[in-house]
N, C-alpha and C positions, 0 to 999 in steps of 0.2 A: 361571277363570283355575286352579282345581286342576287341571284335564284338560292345562290345555296344561303342568304341570313330568308332569303322569303322561307323556303324549305321548312330553318332549323323557328320560325317565328309560324306553324302554324303547330305545332306541339303536341302538345295533347289529344287524345281520346275524345273525341264531343262527353263519352257517358260519362267520363271521372267526373263529371265537376259540375257542377249549375250554373256556374256563370266558368266556364273551357276559354273563352279566347280572351286575348286583350290588341288591342288599338294602337300601334307604334306610332309615332311618328317618324316620317323618312322626308325629314328635309335634314337640309344644312343649319347648321346655328349662327352660323356667321351677317348679322345684319349686317341690310342692306337699306340707306339713305332708300327715302319713297322719289324725291325726282331724280336717279337712278335706275331706279327702277323705270320708271317710265319713261326717260332715255332708251333704252336699249326694247323697250314692246314696239318705237313708236321705230327706230333702225331694225328691228326684226321685217315689223307688215314695210316701211319706210313711207310713213304717215307720221305728219307732225299734228299731235292736238292741237285745243282749246283748250284750253287751263283755265280753271276765273279761280284764281286763292282768296280763300276762302279765310276767316279767323276759326282758332281752334277748336270742336264742337264738341258740346262734353259726352259724343259716346265718341266723338274720335280716339287710338290708341294712338300715343308715345313709344313705346316702342314692341316690337315684331315679331318671334322668328324660332324657328323654330328648339323645340326643349324635348333633345334626344339621350342626353343621360339613360332613360330606361331602357332605350334600344341598343345599347350599344355592353350597358353592363345581360342583357340578357344574351347578347346576339355575337360581344365585341368587333362588330361592323359600325363602324362614325364616317356617317357619308359627308364627301366633301367636294358635293359635283359646282363648282365658279356654278354663280349666276348669273353672268356671259356664253357660259358652252348647257346651263342644263335649261329655257327658257322654256 
């Protein structure tokens, strides 16, 4: 299924436009808690990381998720792989 959608994204003939390509985010659009994400990585690697908790920094991203609406609109494909499975 994912291969079909990759082929659909390739789309137009490159000579048909000055900018014939578009980049799509193909991530699951579900929010994942950072500590949960770190826990999954630790489990997969079989280690416990050393964490140093600090105040939020000016450059820290408060919310981050994959915005996939363009991908869904163009291909009809909605990514839904769970973070536990698609690490």
